C-alpha positions as CSV (number, residue, x, y, z in Angstrom):
1,M,0.0,0.0,0.0
2,P,1.5,3.4,-1.0
3,A,2.3,6.0,1.6
4,V,0.0,9.1,1.7
5,I,0.9,12.7,1.1
6,T,-1.7,15.4,1.8
7,F,-2.5,18.5,-0.1
8,K,-5.0,21.3,0.2
9,Q,-8.1,20.7,-1.9
10,D,-7.3,23.5,-4.3
11,H,-3.9,22.0,-5.1
12,I,-5.4,18.7,-6.3
13,S,-6.5,19.9,-9.7
14,M,-3.1,21.6,-10.2
15,I,-1.4,18.3,-9.5
16,K,-3.7,16.4,-11.8
17,Q,-3.1,18.9,-14.6
18,G,0.6,18.8,-14.2
19,R,0.9,22.4,-13.1
20,K,2.0,21.5,-9.6
21,V,5.1,19.2,-9.7
22,Q,6.9,20.3,-6.6
23,T,6.1,20.8,-2.9
24,R,8.0,22.0,0.1
25,R,7.5,20.0,3.3
26,T,8.7,20.4,6.9
27,W,9.1,16.6,7.3
28,K,11.2,15.2,10.1
29,D,14.5,13.7,8.8
30,E,13.5,10.2,9.9
31,Y,10.4,10.4,7.7
32,A,12.2,12.0,4.7
33,R,14.8,9.2,4.8
34,K,12.0,6.7,3.8
35,M,11.2,8.8,0.7
36,K,13.4,7.7,-2.2
37,P,13.1,8.5,-5.9
38,G,10.6,6.2,-7.4
39,T,8.4,6.0,-4.3
40,I,4.7,6.1,-5.1
41,L,2.4,8.2,-2.9
42,D,-1.4,8.4,-2.7
43,V,-2.6,12.0,-2.9
44,K,-5.3,12.8,-0.4
45,V,-6.8,15.8,1.4
46,N,-7.1,13.9,4.7
47,R,-4.5,11.4,5.6
48,Y,-6.8,9.0,7.4
49,S,-10.1,9.2,5.5
50,G,-11.5,10.3,2.2
51,P,-10.7,9.5,-1.4
52,V,-7.3,9.0,-3.1
53,Y,-7.3,11.7,-5.8
54,C,-4.3,10.4,-7.8
55,Q,-0.9,8.9,-7.2
56,I,2.5,10.6,-7.6
57,R,6.0,9.3,-8.1
58,L,8.8,11.0,-6.2
59,L,11.4,12.1,-8.7
60,D,13.8,14.1,-6.4
61,L,14.1,15.1,-2.8
62,N,16.5,17.6,-1.3
63,K,16.7,19.9,1.6
64,E,17.1,23.7,1.4
65,R,16.3,26.9,3.1
66,L,12.7,28.0,2.5
67,G,13.9,31.4,1.4
68,D,16.0,29.9,-1.3
69,I,13.0,29.3,-3.5
70,T,13.4,30.7,-7.0
71,E,10.8,32.0,-9.4
72,P,11.0,28.8,-11.5
73,D,10.5,26.7,-8.3
74,A,7.5,28.9,-7.3
75,H,6.0,28.2,-10.7
76,K,6.5,24.5,-10.2
77,E,4.6,24.8,-6.9
78,G,1.5,25.5,-8.9
79,G,2.0,28.6,-11.0
80,Y,2.9,30.9,-8.2
81,T,5.3,33.9,-8.1
82,I,7.6,34.0,-5.1
83,E,5.3,36.5,-3.4
84,T,2.1,34.6,-4.0
85,Y,3.9,31.4,-2.9
86,K,4.8,33.1,0.4
87,Q,1.2,33.9,0.9
88,A,0.1,30.3,0.2
89,W,2.8,29.0,2.5
90,E,1.6,31.3,5.4
91,E,-2.0,30.2,4.9
92,I,-1.0,26.5,5.1
93,N,2.0,26.5,7.5
94,G,1.8,29.8,9.4
95,A,4.7,32.2,9.4
96,W,7.2,32.5,6.6
97,N,10.7,31.8,8.0
98,P,13.2,32.1,5.1
99,D,15.9,30.3,7.2
100,A,13.7,27.3,7.9
101,L,15.0,24.1,6.4
102,V,12.4,22.3,4.2
103,Y,12.4,19.3,2.0
104,V,11.8,20.1,-1.7
105,V,9.8,17.2,-3.2
106,T,9.7,17.0,-7.0
107,F,7.1,14.6,-8.4
108,E,5.0,13.5,-11.4
109,V,1.5,12.1,-11.6
110,V,1.5,8.3,-12.2
């Protein structure tokens, strides 16, 4: 059974259309170590219930400072600019801390 990765409902269509191919996560290192290129993940809105909207394959995973996001990366996050991505991050995760270390997950729909 594939692992689960959750997204906000409004990101699901972006993923299915191939507009969102990257996500930044505040995963614990122990969890991230389990994620290898090729890993298949079920995309859900709620980890423990509800439908699987699609599956994604992990292509790449690396760690960087949140503030190091580039315009091309913001676009891969769903068509954002850096400024609109910051707003989306704050809505989902709270405060924007450019020095926070995050995992950058690059993926494709299976």
